[in-house]
Structure formats: structure tokens, C-alpha cells
Short mmCIF file of the C-alpha atoms (twelve columns), coordinates in Angstrom:
data_MODEL
# 
_entry.id   MODEL 
# 
loop_
_atom_site.group_PDB 
_atom_site.id 
_atom_site.type_symbol 
_atom_site.label_atom_id 
_atom_site.label_alt_id 
_atom_site.label_comp_id 
_atom_site.label_asym_id 
_atom_site.label_seq_id 
_atom_site.Cartn_x 
_atom_site.Cartn_y 
_atom_site.Cartn_z 
_atom_site.pdbx_PDB_model_num 
ATOM 1   C CA . MET A 1   0.000   0.000   0.000   1 
ATOM 2   C CA . VAL A 2   0.952   3.591   -0.703  1 
ATOM 3   C CA . VAL A 3   -0.925  6.079   1.445   1 
ATOM 4   C CA . VAL A 4   -0.753  9.798   2.109   1 
ATOM 5   C CA . ASP A 5   -0.856  10.445  5.861   1 
ATOM 6   C CA . HIS A 6   -2.182  13.533  7.605   1 
ATOM 7   C CA . LEU A 7   -0.741  13.528  11.147  1 
ATOM 8   C CA . THR A 8   -1.170  15.571  14.299  1 
ATOM 9   C CA . PRO A 9   1.612   16.070  16.824  1 
ATOM 10  C CA . PRO A 10  0.852   14.532  20.231  1 
ATOM 11  C CA . LEU A 11  -2.174  16.376  21.647  1 
ATOM 12  C CA . ALA A 12  -2.849  16.845  25.353  1 
ATOM 13  C CA . ARG A 13  -6.364  15.501  24.719  1 
ATOM 14  C CA . LEU A 14  -8.905  15.058  21.946  1 
ATOM 15  C CA . PRO A 15  -10.893 18.215  21.146  1 
ATOM 16  C CA . ARG A 16  -14.468 18.416  22.362  1 
ATOM 17  C CA . ALA A 17  -17.316 18.720  19.856  1 
ATOM 18  C CA . GLY A 18  -16.983 22.062  18.062  1 
ATOM 19  C CA . GLU A 19  -13.650 22.893  19.728  1 
ATOM 20  C CA . LEU A 20  -10.558 24.042  17.808  1 
ATOM 21  C CA . VAL A 21  -7.219  22.901  19.239  1 
ATOM 22  C CA . PRO A 22  -4.218  24.841  17.855  1 
ATOM 23  C CA . VAL A 23  -0.919  23.039  17.140  1 
ATOM 24  C CA . ASP A 24  2.432   24.276  15.897  1 
ATOM 25  C CA . GLN A 25  2.403   22.049  12.826  1 
ATOM 26  C CA . LEU A 26  0.393   19.383  11.024  1 
ATOM 27  C CA . VAL A 27  2.382   16.830  9.033   1 
ATOM 28  C CA . LEU A 28  1.676   15.615  5.499   1 
ATOM 29  C CA . ASN A 29  3.730   12.558  4.629   1 
ATOM 30  C CA . ILE A 30  3.644   9.353   2.639   1 
ATOM 31  C CA . GLY A 31  2.574   6.222   4.499   1 
ATOM 32  C CA . GLY A 32  1.483   2.647   3.971   1 
ATOM 33  C CA . GLY A 33  3.583   -0.474  4.370   1 
ATOM 34  C CA . ALA A 34  5.142   -0.424  0.914   1 
ATOM 35  C CA . ALA A 35  6.001   3.285   0.915   1 
ATOM 36  C CA . ASN A 36  7.332   3.425   4.472   1 
ATOM 37  C CA . THR A 37  9.519   0.340   4.166   1 
ATOM 38  C CA . ALA A 38  10.802  1.421   0.750   1 
ATOM 39  C CA . VAL A 39  11.877  4.854   1.985   1 
ATOM 40  C CA . ASP A 40  13.451  3.363   5.118   1 
ATOM 41  C CA . LEU A 41  15.425  0.891   2.998   1 
ATOM 42  C CA . THR A 42  16.847  3.689   0.840   1 
ATOM 43  C CA . ARG A 43  17.921  5.491   4.040   1 
ATOM 44  C CA . LEU A 44  19.738  2.291   4.983   1 
ATOM 45  C CA . GLY A 45  21.508  2.188   1.608   1 
ATOM 46  C CA . VAL A 46  19.431  -0.502  -0.115  1 
ATOM 47  C CA . GLY A 47  18.100  -0.216  -3.668  1 
ATOM 48  C CA . VAL A 48  14.360  -0.885  -3.754  1 
ATOM 49  C CA . SER A 49  11.431  -0.980  -6.181  1 
ATOM 50  C CA . ILE A 50  7.849   -0.376  -5.112  1 
ATOM 51  C CA . CYS A 51  4.770   -2.092  -6.530  1 
ATOM 52  C CA . ALA A 52  1.473   -0.422  -5.573  1 
ATOM 53  C CA . ARG A 53  -1.317  1.860   -6.811  1 
ATOM 54  C CA . VAL A 54  -2.072  5.558   -6.433  1 
ATOM 55  C CA . GLY A 55  -4.800  7.772   -7.859  1 
ATOM 56  C CA . ASP A 56  -4.521  10.242  -10.731 1 
ATOM 57  C CA . ASP A 57  -4.664  13.197  -8.341  1 
ATOM 58  C CA . ILE A 58  -2.505  15.691  -6.488  1 
ATOM 59  C CA . LEU A 59  -1.914  13.315  -3.577  1 
ATOM 60  C CA . GLY A 60  -0.848  10.557  -5.965  1 
ATOM 61  C CA . ARG A 61  1.666   12.929  -7.501  1 
ATOM 62  C CA . PHE A 62  2.855   13.979  -4.047  1 
ATOM 63  C CA . ALA A 63  3.395   10.326  -3.069  1 
ATOM 64  C CA . THR A 64  5.197   9.491   -6.315  1 
ATOM 65  C CA . GLU A 65  7.454   12.544  -6.183  1 
ATOM 66  C CA . THR A 66  8.297   11.866  -2.543  1 
ATOM 67  C CA . LEU A 67  9.267   8.269   -3.311  1 
ATOM 68  C CA . VAL A 68  11.415  9.366   -6.257  1 
ATOM 69  C CA . ALA A 69  13.095  12.025  -4.115  1 
ATOM 70  C CA . HIS A 70  14.125  9.277   -1.706  1 
ATOM 71  C CA . GLY A 71  15.577  7.154   -4.523  1 
ATOM 72  C CA . VAL A 72  12.798  4.557   -4.777  1 
ATOM 73  C CA . ASP A 73  12.218  2.929   -8.194  1 
ATOM 74  C CA . VAL A 74  8.561   3.655   -9.079  1 
ATOM 75  C CA . LYS A 75  8.312   1.946   -12.483 1 
ATOM 76  C CA . ALA A 76  5.827   -0.583  -11.018 1 
ATOM 77  C CA . LEU A 77  3.720   2.091   -9.289  1 
ATOM 78  C CA . ARG A 78  0.425   2.054   -11.197 1 
ATOM 79  C CA . ILE A 79  -1.925  5.027   -11.537 1 
ATOM 80  C CA . ASP A 80  -5.622  4.223   -11.073 1 
ATOM 81  C CA . PRO A 81  -7.675  6.698   -13.158 1 
ATOM 82  C CA . ARG A 82  -10.902 5.921   -11.281 1 
ATOM 83  C CA . ARG A 83  -9.986  5.957   -7.599  1 
ATOM 84  C CA . ALA A 84  -8.399  8.542   -5.350  1 
ATOM 85  C CA . THR A 85  -5.055  8.009   -3.657  1 
ATOM 86  C CA . SER A 86  -5.388  6.268   -0.304  1 
ATOM 87  C CA . GLN A 87  -5.295  8.560   2.751   1 
ATOM 88  C CA . THR A 88  -5.092  8.160   6.526   1 
ATOM 89  C CA . LEU A 89  -5.804  10.707  9.233   1 
ATOM 90  C CA . ILE A 90  -3.620  9.864   12.261  1 
ATOM 91  C CA . VAL A 91  -4.486  11.542  15.551  1 
ATOM 92  C CA . ASN A 92  -1.866  11.354  18.294  1 
ATOM 93  C CA . VAL A 93  -2.798  11.917  21.951  1 
ATOM 94  C CA . ARG A 94  -0.125  11.864  24.656  1 
ATOM 95  C CA . GLY A 95  -0.130  8.624   26.614  1 
ATOM 96  C CA . GLU A 96  -2.559  6.895   24.231  1 
ATOM 97  C CA . ASP A 97  -2.286  4.754   21.128  1 
ATOM 98  C CA . ARG A 98  -2.866  6.456   17.784  1 
ATOM 99  C CA . ARG A 99  -6.322  6.850   16.255  1 
ATOM 100 C CA . PHE A 100 -6.742  6.188   12.529  1 
ATOM 101 C CA . ILE A 101 -9.344  7.233   9.964   1 
ATOM 102 C CA . HIS A 102 -8.552  5.562   6.653   1 
ATOM 103 C CA . SER A 103 -9.645  5.551   3.019   1 
ATOM 104 C CA . VAL A 104 -8.330  2.545   1.054   1 
ATOM 105 C CA . GLY A 105 -8.811  4.346   -2.284  1 
ATOM 106 C CA . ALA A 106 -6.706  3.132   -5.212  1 
ATOM 107 C CA . ASN A 107 -5.357  0.252   -3.113  1 
ATOM 108 C CA . LEU A 108 -8.787  -1.400  -3.353  1 
ATOM 109 C CA . GLU A 109 -7.933  -2.933  -6.735  1 
ATOM 110 C CA . PHE A 110 -4.342  -4.028  -6.080  1 
ATOM 111 C CA . THR A 111 -4.115  -7.693  -7.129  1 
ATOM 112 C CA . SER A 112 -1.562  -10.466 -6.954  1 
ATOM 113 C CA . ALA A 113 -1.030  -10.066 -10.706 1 
ATOM 114 C CA . ASP A 114 0.365   -6.577  -10.061 1 
ATOM 115 C CA . ILE A 115 3.306   -8.234  -8.317  1 
ATOM 116 C CA . ASP A 116 4.409   -9.882  -11.591 1 
ATOM 117 C CA . GLN A 117 5.972   -6.537  -12.564 1 
ATOM 118 C CA . VAL A 118 8.716   -6.970  -9.949  1 
ATOM 119 C CA . LEU A 119 9.400   -10.709 -10.201 1 
ATOM 120 C CA . ASP A 120 11.481  -10.663 -13.381 1 
ATOM 121 C CA . PRO A 121 14.384  -10.251 -12.971 1 
ATOM 122 C CA . PRO A 122 14.213  -11.870 -9.524  1 
ATOM 123 C CA . THR A 123 14.571  -9.661  -6.464  1 
ATOM 124 C CA . ARG A 124 16.639  -10.613 -3.412  1 
ATOM 125 C CA . VAL A 125 13.729  -9.995  -1.036  1 
ATOM 126 C CA . LEU A 126 10.008  -9.671  -1.799  1 
ATOM 127 C CA . HIS A 127 8.140   -7.883  0.991   1 
ATOM 128 C CA . ILE A 128 4.342   -7.676  1.113   1 
ATOM 129 C CA . GLY A 129 2.999   -5.076  3.529   1 
ATOM 130 C CA . TYR A 130 -0.590  -4.961  4.787   1 
ATOM 131 C CA . PHE A 131 -1.860  -8.298  3.491   1 
ATOM 132 C CA . LEU A 132 -5.451  -9.010  4.662   1 
ATOM 133 C CA . ILE A 133 -6.668  -5.410  4.291   1 
ATOM 134 C CA . LEU A 134 -6.493  -5.390  0.475   1 
ATOM 135 C CA . PRO A 135 -9.688  -7.042  -0.820  1 
ATOM 136 C CA . GLU A 136 -8.339  -8.044  -4.263  1 
ATOM 137 C CA . LEU A 137 -4.973  -9.366  -3.082  1 
ATOM 138 C CA . ASP A 138 -6.063  -13.007 -3.015  1 
ATOM 139 C CA . ALA A 139 -4.235  -15.589 -0.951  1 
ATOM 140 C CA . GLY A 140 -3.977  -18.162 -3.732  1 
ATOM 141 C CA . GLY A 141 -2.460  -15.679 -6.173  1 
ATOM 142 C CA . LEU A 142 -0.034  -14.380 -3.576  1 
ATOM 143 C CA . ALA A 143 1.023   -17.917 -2.630  1 
ATOM 144 C CA . LYS A 144 1.805   -18.631 -6.298  1 
ATOM 145 C CA . ARG A 145 3.959   -15.488 -6.525  1 
ATOM 146 C CA . PHE A 146 5.776   -16.337 -3.306  1 
ATOM 147 C CA . THR A 147 6.431   -19.860 -4.618  1 
ATOM 148 C CA . ARG A 148 7.761   -18.492 -7.903  1 
ATOM 149 C CA . ALA A 149 9.942   -15.953 -6.090  1 
ATOM 150 C CA . ARG A 150 11.446  -18.505 -3.704  1 
ATOM 151 C CA . LYS A 151 12.313  -20.837 -6.601  1 
ATOM 152 C CA . SER A 152 14.415  -17.949 -7.960  1 
ATOM 153 C CA . GLY A 153 16.235  -17.537 -4.647  1 
ATOM 154 C CA . THR A 154 14.147  -14.643 -3.370  1 
ATOM 155 C CA . ARG A 155 13.300  -14.509 0.325   1 
ATOM 156 C CA . THR A 156 9.707   -13.622 1.169   1 
ATOM 157 C CA . LEU A 157 8.583   -11.422 4.043   1 
ATOM 158 C CA . LEU A 158 4.895   -10.973 4.901   1 
ATOM 159 C CA . ASP A 159 3.265   -8.287  7.042   1 
ATOM 160 C CA . VAL A 160 -0.459  -7.848  7.644   1 
ATOM 161 C CA . ALA A 161 -3.048  -5.250  8.595   1 
ATOM 162 C CA . THR A 162 -6.291  -6.333  10.241  1 
ATOM 163 C CA . PRO A 163 -9.038  -3.685  10.142  1 
ATOM 164 C CA . GLY A 164 -11.128 -5.540  12.722  1 
ATOM 165 C CA . PRO A 165 -12.420 -8.992  13.642  1 
ATOM 166 C CA . GLY A 166 -12.687 -11.309 10.649  1 
ATOM 167 C CA . ASN A 167 -11.924 -14.726 9.228   1 
ATOM 168 C CA . TYR A 168 -8.249  -14.384 8.326   1 
ATOM 169 C CA . LEU A 169 -6.988  -17.880 9.073   1 
ATOM 170 C CA . GLU A 170 -7.765  -19.539 5.744   1 
ATOM 171 C CA . ALA A 171 -5.884  -16.879 3.797   1 
ATOM 172 C CA . LEU A 172 -2.864  -17.266 6.048   1 
ATOM 173 C CA . ARG A 173 -2.953  -21.052 5.863   1 
ATOM 174 C CA . THR A 174 -2.589  -20.634 2.104   1 
ATOM 175 C CA . VAL A 175 0.302   -18.152 2.165   1 
ATOM 176 C CA . LEU A 176 2.381   -18.961 5.268   1 
ATOM 177 C CA . PRO A 177 3.856   -22.240 3.915   1 
ATOM 178 C CA . HIS A 178 5.535   -20.067 1.241   1 
ATOM 179 C CA . THR A 179 6.671   -17.335 3.652   1 
ATOM 180 C CA . ASP A 180 10.220  -17.032 4.991   1 
ATOM 181 C CA . VAL A 181 9.445   -14.350 7.602   1 
ATOM 182 C CA . PHE A 182 6.002   -13.454 9.018   1 
ATOM 183 C CA . VAL A 183 5.905   -10.240 11.087  1 
ATOM 184 C CA . PRO A 184 2.496   -9.410  12.613  1 
ATOM 185 C CA . ASN A 185 2.204   -7.374  15.780  1 
ATOM 186 C CA . THR A 186 0.620   -8.991  18.809  1 
ATOM 187 C CA . ASP A 187 -2.671  -7.081  18.457  1 
ATOM 188 C CA . GLU A 188 -3.067  -8.281  14.872  1 
ATOM 189 C CA . ALA A 189 -2.211  -11.821 15.932  1 
ATOM 190 C CA . THR A 190 -4.856  -11.659 18.667  1 
ATOM 191 C CA . LEU A 191 -7.525  -10.649 16.136  1 
ATOM 192 C CA . ILE A 192 -6.471  -13.427 13.774  1 
ATOM 193 C CA . LEU A 193 -6.129  -16.247 16.301  1 
ATOM 194 C CA . GLY A 194 -8.234  -15.278 19.312  1 
ATOM 195 C CA . GLU A 195 -5.066  -15.996 21.312  1 
ATOM 196 C CA . GLU A 196 -3.467  -13.261 23.426  1 
ATOM 197 C CA . ASP A 197 -0.200  -14.905 24.500  1 
ATOM 198 C CA . PRO A 198 2.533   -13.792 22.037  1 
ATOM 199 C CA . VAL A 199 4.607   -16.958 22.470  1 
ATOM 200 C CA . ARG A 200 1.653   -19.168 21.599  1 
ATOM 201 C CA . GLN A 201 0.773   -16.799 18.737  1 
ATOM 202 C CA . ALA A 202 4.239   -17.206 17.235  1 
ATOM 203 C CA . ARG A 203 4.224   -20.972 17.598  1 
ATOM 204 C CA . ILE A 204 0.800   -21.324 15.993  1 
ATOM 205 C CA . PHE A 205 1.871   -19.297 12.946  1 
ATOM 206 C CA . HIS A 206 5.110   -21.272 12.739  1 
ATOM 207 C CA . ASP A 207 3.142   -24.518 12.823  1 
ATOM 208 C CA . MET A 208 1.053   -23.125 9.941   1 
ATOM 209 C CA . GLY A 209 4.177   -23.082 7.783   1 
ATOM 210 C CA . ALA A 210 6.043   -19.790 8.183   1 
ATOM 211 C CA . ARG A 211 9.804   -20.434 8.412   1 
ATOM 212 C CA . ARG A 212 10.335  -17.580 10.891  1 
ATOM 213 C CA . VAL A 213 7.656   -15.754 12.905  1 
ATOM 214 C CA . VAL A 214 8.316   -12.453 14.652  1 
ATOM 215 C CA . ILE A 215 5.543   -11.091 16.878  1 
ATOM 216 C CA . THR A 216 6.293   -7.418  17.553  1 
ATOM 217 C CA . ARG A 217 5.054   -5.893  20.808  1 
ATOM 218 C CA . GLY A 218 6.047   -2.221  20.720  1 
ATOM 219 C CA . ASP A 219 7.942   -1.139  23.819  1 
ATOM 220 C CA . ARG A 220 7.596   -4.675  25.215  1 
ATOM 221 C CA . GLY A 221 9.941   -6.038  22.566  1 
ATOM 222 C CA . LEU A 222 9.183   -9.124  20.478  1 
ATOM 223 C CA . ILE A 223 8.867   -12.891 20.313  1 
ATOM 224 C CA . SER A 224 10.714  -14.771 17.561  1 
ATOM 225 C CA . VAL A 225 10.138  -18.443 16.712  1 
ATOM 226 C CA . SER A 226 11.807  -20.589 14.057  1 
ATOM 227 C CA . ASP A 227 13.057  -24.145 13.665  1 
ATOM 228 C CA . GLU A 228 16.462  -23.002 14.913  1 
ATOM 229 C CA . GLN A 229 15.491  -21.065 18.041  1 
ATOM 230 C CA . SER A 230 12.764  -19.343 20.041  1 
ATOM 231 C CA . LEU A 231 13.587  -15.975 21.612  1 
ATOM 232 C CA . ARG A 232 12.060  -13.274 23.778  1 
ATOM 233 C CA . VAL A 233 13.764  -9.997  22.898  1 
ATOM 234 C CA . GLY A 234 13.453  -6.667  24.699  1 
ATOM 235 C CA . ALA A 235 13.103  -3.160  23.279  1 
ATOM 236 C CA . TYR A 236 15.668  -0.389  22.908  1 
ATOM 237 C CA . PRO A 237 15.167  2.760   25.016  1 
ATOM 238 C CA . VAL A 238 14.125  5.818   22.973  1 
ATOM 239 C CA . ASP A 239 12.028  8.915   23.562  1 
ATOM 240 C CA . PHE A 240 8.599   8.041   22.164  1 
ATOM 241 C CA . VAL A 241 6.804   10.713  20.100  1 
ATOM 242 C CA . ASP A 242 4.710   8.924   17.455  1 
ATOM 243 C CA . GLY A 243 4.424   5.193   16.757  1 
ATOM 244 C CA . SER A 244 3.364   5.619   13.118  1 
ATOM 245 C CA . GLY A 245 5.560   3.558   10.793  1 
ATOM 246 C CA . GLY A 246 7.495   1.811   13.548  1 
ATOM 247 C CA . GLY A 247 6.562   -1.658  12.325  1 
ATOM 248 C CA . ASP A 248 7.471   -0.770  8.736   1 
ATOM 249 C CA . ALA A 249 10.853  0.543   9.884   1 
ATOM 250 C CA . PHE A 250 11.360  -2.708  11.806  1 
ATOM 251 C CA . ASN A 251 10.698  -4.599  8.570   1 
ATOM 252 C CA . ALA A 252 13.240  -2.475  6.708   1 
ATOM 253 C CA . GLY A 253 15.913  -3.251  9.285   1 
ATOM 254 C CA . TYR A 254 15.080  -6.943  9.168   1 
ATOM 255 C CA . ILE A 255 15.314  -6.957  5.370   1 
ATOM 256 C CA . VAL A 256 18.792  -5.429  5.557   1 
ATOM 257 C CA . GLY A 257 19.765  -8.244  7.917   1 
ATOM 258 C CA . LEU A 258 18.450  -10.813 5.444   1 
ATOM 259 C CA . LEU A 259 20.326  -9.211  2.557   1 
ATOM 260 C CA . GLU A 260 23.554  -9.379  4.534   1 
ATOM 261 C CA . ASP A 261 22.941  -12.969 5.711   1 
ATOM 262 C CA . ARG A 262 23.081  -11.896 9.346   1 
ATOM 263 C CA . SER A 263 22.154  -14.380 12.040  1 
ATOM 264 C CA . GLU A 264 18.546  -14.518 13.128  1 
ATOM 265 C CA . LEU A 265 19.359  -12.644 16.341  1 
ATOM 266 C CA . ASP A 266 21.380  -9.981  14.540  1 
ATOM 267 C CA . CYS A 267 18.477  -9.448  12.110  1 
ATOM 268 C CA . LEU A 268 16.236  -8.857  15.118  1 
ATOM 269 C CA . LYS A 269 18.692  -6.445  16.739  1 
ATOM 270 C CA . LEU A 270 19.056  -4.334  13.606  1 
ATOM 271 C CA . ALA A 271 15.303  -4.407  12.973  1 
ATOM 272 C CA . SER A 272 14.600  -3.359  16.572  1 
ATOM 273 C CA . ALA A 273 17.051  -0.471  16.358  1 
ATOM 274 C CA . VAL A 274 15.612  0.860   13.102  1 
ATOM 275 C CA . GLY A 275 12.052  0.417   14.375  1 
ATOM 276 C CA . ALA A 276 12.887  2.263   17.591  1 
ATOM 277 C CA . SER A 277 14.408  5.149   15.658  1 
ATOM 278 C CA . CYS A 278 11.148  5.736   13.807  1 
ATOM 279 C CA . VAL A 279 9.038   6.557   16.875  1 
ATOM 280 C CA . ARG A 280 11.240  9.512   17.886  1 
ATOM 281 C CA . ALA A 281 9.491   11.912  15.471  1 
ATOM 282 C CA . VAL A 282 6.039   12.636  14.071  1 
ATOM 283 C CA . GLY A 283 5.489   10.799  10.798  1 
ATOM 284 C CA . THR A 284 6.306   7.399   9.400   1 
ATOM 285 C CA . THR A 285 9.848   7.954   8.097   1 
ATOM 286 C CA . SER A 286 11.328  11.247  9.308   1 
ATOM 287 C CA . GLY A 287 13.009  9.833   12.423  1 
ATOM 288 C CA . VAL A 288 14.428  6.666   10.867  1 
ATOM 289 C CA . PHE A 289 18.176  6.029   11.188  1 
ATOM 290 C CA . ASP A 290 20.480  6.028   8.207   1 
ATOM 291 C CA . ARG A 291 22.984  3.183   8.091   1 
ATOM 292 C CA . SER A 292 25.786  4.826   10.070  1 
ATOM 293 C CA . GLU A 293 23.355  5.986   12.760  1 
ATOM 294 C CA . ALA A 294 21.912  2.479   13.074  1 
ATOM 295 C CA . GLU A 295 25.333  0.868   13.454  1 
ATOM 296 C CA . GLU A 296 26.440  3.450   16.027  1 
ATOM 297 C CA . PHE A 297 23.209  2.898   17.992  1 
ATOM 298 C CA . LEU A 298 23.828  -0.862  17.999  1 
ATOM 299 C CA . ARG A 299 27.365  -0.342  19.305  1 
ATOM 300 C CA . ARG A 300 26.096  1.770   22.199  1 
ATOM 301 C CA . HIS A 301 23.072  -0.273  23.285  1 
ATOM 302 C CA . GLU A 302 22.492  -3.829  24.415  1 
ATOM 303 C CA . LEU A 303 19.235  -5.674  23.871  1 
ATOM 304 C CA . ALA A 304 17.826  -8.100  26.433  1 
ATOM 305 C CA . VAL A 305 17.545  -11.597 24.917  1 
ATOM 306 C CA . GLU A 306 16.029  -14.700 26.505  1 
ATOM 307 C CA . THR A 307 15.900  -18.169 24.989  1 
ATOM 308 C CA . LEU A 308 12.451  -19.746 25.303  1 
ATOM 309 C CA . ALA A 309 12.054  -23.399 26.227  1 
# 
């Protein structure tokens, strides 16, 4: 997904009906799993192509120009002449989780066939952000593309977005056996499974076929389960401003680890550092480390790691 985000800085409280609350600045920025992760990867020195849809409107042009300015290849970014560019209003209140108002827009008609544009020549990593929220991105078609990609040596990474309670299990049963890394957050996993314990969540998804499962938990760290090891990993200390895009930044860091054939734990450390950097500023990408900043942060900070029985 490519989205244009309208964000507030952290407010002391929500305005009452009819009340105007002044702020120093409102932020207009690109968002969505594909856009955020793509921009973060370029900041980390990785070449990346994006495959998504935007509308034929001013916000679509803003999103495209922003991606190009960051060095993202947009040849596979399709323009939908009938639908508006996707938008999200993100309201931040101090001490509370974000509130979202979202229009899916041009993303409504993104299909698995769109992905064919970036499969030849093969990529080193194929990342799908926000599976389950896109109505035309069918599980069977995605599974076929993941299978084709893996046969070419590509590693597959799957993220999801769950707009509310629903029947998501069948779609995941189709795709997870072809997924190298599955990275839902614990709230999404709870909606999907009806299970609140993050360790059990990770093990269930692993049993469904995903090679590695990482359940992210915000400032409570993460749970990682694979055939090789099961870990409980803490979170790095940072000054929290806005959580928008933190999961996408985590994915970007993890992808860099995959590209460099880092160990599973070192992938998690880099991903956690990049994800933590994102939440220091308003917006989905503005606070994200570049490569030298990420490496310096890793040198200066330790991450609590526990092996699970």
C-alpha cells in the first residue's frame, strides 16, 4: 500500500465537539507499508522498487514525487484513473495509542497479478505489507507469486493489517507455507487467532508453515520463533513521540539483515534499532536512522535476549 498520511503532533487531549485545538504544525507525509519500508530501505543504503497503486490526483503525484526524491524505483507504481489516492488521518494523543481514519482508495484494486511486474528479474527480497486489508490481493495468487519468487532464490517477508475482527486464518494457511518471515504485531495476531499470549501466537503461525515468525510488541519487545530457536527480545530505550511507521521501519531493518545474511538474532537487533528510531518523530519515516546511525546505535546499546524453552 501507498498512502498519504495527515498527522497531528501529540495532543494533550482530543478536542471536544466544536472545539478548535491549535498546534504548531500538522504533518503531510507518505505512508502505507510499501512506501514506508521502501523509503526506510533507501535510508539504509538498499536499492528498492515499489509495486502499488495511487490515484490520478494531487496526492498521488505527491506520493510518487516523494518516493522518487528518496531514490525509490517507481516503475511498477500504477496510476488508477478511477480511484483517489489512499489517505489516513492519524491523531496522536499523549499517553494513548494512535487513532486512525482511513480511506483505502486506489489500493482497493491491487491484485496479486500486479506483483508480476517486480518478479522478473528476480529480487533478493520480496516484501508484502498490509496483506489481509487489500480485498483483491487473493491468498492463492499471492502464494503462487511467493512460490515463484522462492524458486528464484528470493526470500519472502509478509506483514499484515487487520481492520477488525474477521476470518483471516484460511488466507494465512494458504500463504504462510511459502513465507520465509512473518511479522504481525501482537494485536493483529490476537484478532487473527483469538489468542493473546505472544509466544503461543508465534508458535501457531510457525506450525502453519512460516519459516520464521516475529511477533512485535512495541515497547515490550518481540517474540521470535523458528526451527532453529525461540527468543524473547526486549526493546531499545528511545524517547517516544509517534508510533506511526514503527513496524514498517522494523521490517526495513530486518530486510537489511536478510540481505547481509546476518544471524537470526542480529536481524532482530538491527530491525529493533531501526524500528525504535522511527518513533522519535512525528510521521512514518522522518526519524528513521540512516545506516551509520543504526550501526552506532547498535554499538552503544544492548538488547535483552532470553531463549524460550
